[in-house]
C-alpha positions as CSV (number, residue, x, y, z in Angstrom):
1,M,203.2,109.2,134.1
2,N,200.7,108.7,137.0
3,L,199.9,105.0,137.1
4,T,196.4,104.6,138.4
5,P,193.8,101.8,138.0
6,V,191.8,104.2,135.7
7,T,194.9,104.8,133.5
8,L,195.5,101.0,133.3
9,L,191.9,100.3,132.5
10,T,191.8,103.0,129.8
11,D,195.0,101.7,128.3
12,V,193.7,98.1,128.2
13,K,190.5,99.3,126.5
14,T,192.5,101.4,124.0
15,F,194.8,98.5,123.3
16,F,191.8,96.2,122.3
17,A,190.4,99.1,120.2
18,M,193.8,99.6,118.5
19,T,194.1,95.8,117.8
20,R,190.7,95.8,116.1
21,A,191.7,98.8,114.0
22,V,194.9,97.1,113.0
23,V,193.2,93.9,112.0
24,K,190.7,95.9,110.0
25,G,193.5,97.8,108.3
26,Q,192.4,101.1,109.7
27,Y,195.5,101.8,111.8
28,K,199.2,101.0,111.5
29,M,200.6,99.7,114.8
30,P,204.3,100.7,115.4
31,W,206.7,97.7,115.2
32,K,208.0,98.4,118.7
33,T,204.4,98.1,120.1
34,F,203.7,95.0,118.1
35,F,206.9,93.3,119.4
36,W,206.1,94.0,123.1
37,V,202.5,93.0,122.7
38,L,203.4,89.8,121.0
39,L,206.0,89.0,123.6
40,C,203.5,89.7,126.4
41,A,200.9,87.5,124.8
42,V,203.4,84.6,124.3
43,Y,204.5,85.0,128.0
44,F,201.0,85.2,129.3
45,L,199.8,82.1,127.3
46,S,203.0,80.1,127.8
47,P,202.8,77.3,130.3
48,I,206.4,78.1,131.2
49,D,206.6,81.1,133.6
50,M,209.0,82.5,136.1
51,L,206.3,81.6,138.7
52,P,203.9,78.8,137.5
53,D,200.2,79.8,137.5
54,I,199.4,76.9,139.8
55,V,201.1,78.7,142.7
56,P,198.3,80.6,144.5
57,L,198.3,84.4,143.8
58,L,202.0,84.5,142.9
59,G,201.5,82.6,139.8
60,F,199.3,85.3,138.3
61,A,201.3,88.1,139.9
62,D,204.2,87.7,137.5
63,D,201.9,87.7,134.5
64,S,200.1,90.8,135.8
65,A,203.4,92.5,136.4
66,F,204.6,91.8,132.9
67,I,201.3,93.0,131.4
68,I,201.5,96.3,133.4
69,F,205.2,96.6,132.3
70,V,204.2,96.3,128.6
71,L,201.3,98.7,129.0
72,L,203.8,101.2,130.4
73,L,206.1,100.7,127.5
74,V,203.4,101.2,124.9
75,H,201.5,103.9,126.7
76,Q,202.6,106.7,124.3
77,D,201.5,104.6,121.3
78,L,198.1,104.2,123.0
79,I,197.8,107.9,123.5
80,A,198.8,108.5,119.8
81,F,196.0,106.0,118.8
82,R,193.4,107.8,120.9
83,Q,194.4,111.1,119.4
84,A,194.2,109.6,115.9
85,Q,190.7,108.4,116.6
86,Q,189.6,111.8,117.8
87,T,191.0,113.6,114.7
88,P,188.1,114.2,112.3
89,K,188.5,112.3,109.1
90,E,188.2,114.0,105.7
91,T,184.8,113.3,104.1
92,I,184.3,113.7,100.4
93,I,180.7,114.0,99.2
94,E,179.9,113.8,95.5
95,A,176.9,115.5,94.2
96,E,175.3,116.3,90.9
97,I,173.3,119.4,90.2
98,V,170.2,118.5,88.3
99,D,168.1,121.1,86.5
100,E,164.5,119.8,86.9
101,K,163.1,122.3,84.4
102,D,164.8,120.8,81.4
103,P,164.2,117.0,81.3
104,K,166.5,116.6,78.2
105,K,169.6,117.3,80.4
106,H,169.0,114.2,82.5
107,D,169.9,111.7,79.7
């Protein structure tokens, strides 16, 4: 995989779209993806880091590195989500044929 800023930005946007779809019950996130994302969120929000956030630049570098690592791990799941969103969904339309010449049939 070619890791570029565009790829990372696309994956981050897709991740948030996938999270919204999961919350709404429109998409089933794989357990592996859920585990890594949850671990990443806990690490990012935790006050205990390998490098504390109060250390200038380096404090956020370990958080950023871990986020990028997790995005790389779940990249294939994000691609699968994008493909699922592009697949046209089946639409069922119900209709009733009404013969306007015979008003007795409407009852």
